[in-house]
C-alpha positions as CSV (number, residue, x, y, z in Angstrom):
1,X,193.5,65.7,120.3
2,X,195.5,65.4,116.8
3,X,196.7,61.8,116.1
4,X,200.4,63.5,115.1
5,X,200.3,65.7,118.4
6,X,199.5,62.6,120.5
7,X,202.7,60.9,118.9
8,X,204.8,63.9,119.3
9,X,204.0,64.4,122.8
10,X,204.9,60.5,123.5
11,X,208.0,60.7,121.4
12,X,209.2,63.7,123.8
13,X,209.5,61.3,126.7
14,X,211.1,58.7,125.8
15,X,214.4,58.9,127.8
16,X,213.0,60.9,130.2
17,X,212.8,59.8,133.6
18,X,210.3,60.5,136.4
19,X,211.2,61.1,140.1
20,X,209.8,59.1,142.6
21,X,212.1,60.3,145.4
22,X,213.7,63.7,144.9
23,X,216.0,62.5,148.2
24,X,218.1,65.7,149.5
25,X,217.5,67.3,146.1
26,X,216.3,70.9,146.4
27,X,215.9,71.2,142.9
28,X,213.6,68.5,142.1
29,X,210.3,67.2,143.4
30,X,208.2,63.9,143.1
31,X,206.6,63.6,139.9
32,X,208.8,65.7,138.2
33,X,209.4,64.9,134.5
34,X,213.3,65.4,133.9
35,X,216.1,64.3,131.3
36,X,218.3,61.2,132.5
37,X,221.4,63.7,131.7
38,X,219.7,66.3,134.6
39,X,219.4,63.0,137.2
40,X,222.8,62.0,136.7
41,X,224.1,65.7,137.3
42,X,221.8,66.3,140.2
43,X,222.7,62.9,141.5
44,X,226.3,63.6,141.2
45,X,226.1,66.8,143.1
46,X,224.1,64.8,146.0
47,X,226.9,61.9,145.9
48,X,229.8,64.5,146.7
49,X,227.9,66.4,149.0
50,X,226.9,62.5,150.9
51,X,223.4,63.2,150.8
52,X,220.6,61.3,149.5
53,X,220.0,60.5,145.8
54,X,217.3,61.2,143.8
55,X,215.2,57.9,142.7
56,X,213.7,57.8,139.4
57,X,212.0,55.6,136.9
58,X,211.6,55.7,133.0
59,X,208.9,57.4,132.1
60,X,206.0,55.8,130.4
61,X,204.0,57.1,127.1
62,X,200.4,57.7,127.6
63,X,198.2,54.9,125.7
64,X,194.5,54.8,124.9
65,X,191.8,52.9,123.2
66,X,188.6,54.0,121.1
67,X,185.6,53.1,122.8
68,X,182.0,53.5,120.8
69,X,179.4,55.1,123.1
70,X,175.7,55.1,122.8
71,X,174.2,59.0,122.5
72,X,172.9,58.9,125.7
73,X,176.3,58.3,127.5
74,X,178.3,60.4,125.4
75,X,176.1,63.3,125.8
76,X,175.9,63.1,129.3
77,X,179.6,62.6,129.5
78,X,180.5,66.2,128.1
79,X,181.7,69.0,130.2
80,X,178.8,71.3,129.9
81,X,176.2,70.3,132.7
82,X,173.6,72.4,130.5
83,X,174.3,70.8,127.6
84,X,174.3,67.4,129.6
85,X,170.9,68.6,131.2
86,X,169.2,69.6,127.7
87,X,169.0,65.8,126.4
88,X,168.5,63.3,129.4
89,X,168.1,63.0,132.9
90,X,168.0,66.8,133.7
91,X,166.8,66.8,137.1
92,X,169.5,64.2,137.9
93,X,171.9,66.2,135.8
94,X,171.3,69.6,137.6
95,X,170.8,68.3,141.3
96,X,174.2,66.8,140.4
97,X,175.7,70.0,139.1
98,X,174.4,72.1,142.3
99,X,175.3,70.1,144.6
100,X,178.9,69.6,143.3
101,X,179.0,73.5,142.8
102,X,180.0,72.9,138.9
103,X,180.3,76.1,136.7
104,X,179.6,75.6,133.0
105,X,181.7,77.9,130.7
106,X,179.6,77.9,128.3
107,X,182.4,76.9,125.7
108,X,180.4,74.9,122.9
109,X,177.9,76.0,120.8
110,X,174.7,74.0,122.2
111,X,174.9,75.6,126.0
112,X,175.6,78.9,124.0
113,X,172.1,78.4,121.9
114,X,170.3,77.5,125.1
115,X,171.6,80.4,127.5
116,X,170.7,82.8,124.1
117,X,167.5,81.3,124.1
118,X,166.4,81.8,127.5
119,X,167.8,85.5,127.8
120,X,165.6,86.3,125.1
121,X,162.7,84.8,126.7
122,X,163.4,86.7,129.7
123,X,163.3,89.9,127.2
124,X,160.2,89.1,125.9
125,X,158.4,88.2,128.9
126,X,160.2,90.9,130.9
127,X,161.1,88.6,133.7
């Protein structure tokens, strides 16, 4: 994620509200991000109908900090279990992936090279 995109997304939530309890509202759900105006309008309708109001809190921007990881930990935290298994702790990574029913969508270069190598090897050995 680019820093400017991160800042832009955080700026969008200032003044927004997070619905904690939708009350008797049929239009809003708990956890939904809404504008302060939409909250006012919805509560106004509910108040006129003598129903339970929506309870909301201010939305909080995301925060993050940089973490320097060693090469082993960084390689094991990739989304691709094929890529992670090719580096270290192969048996552990493959067992964990099998037990959890993980799927590898081959999005990175490394896992695609590994799979292509296996396919070529199978062609040569006619497995």
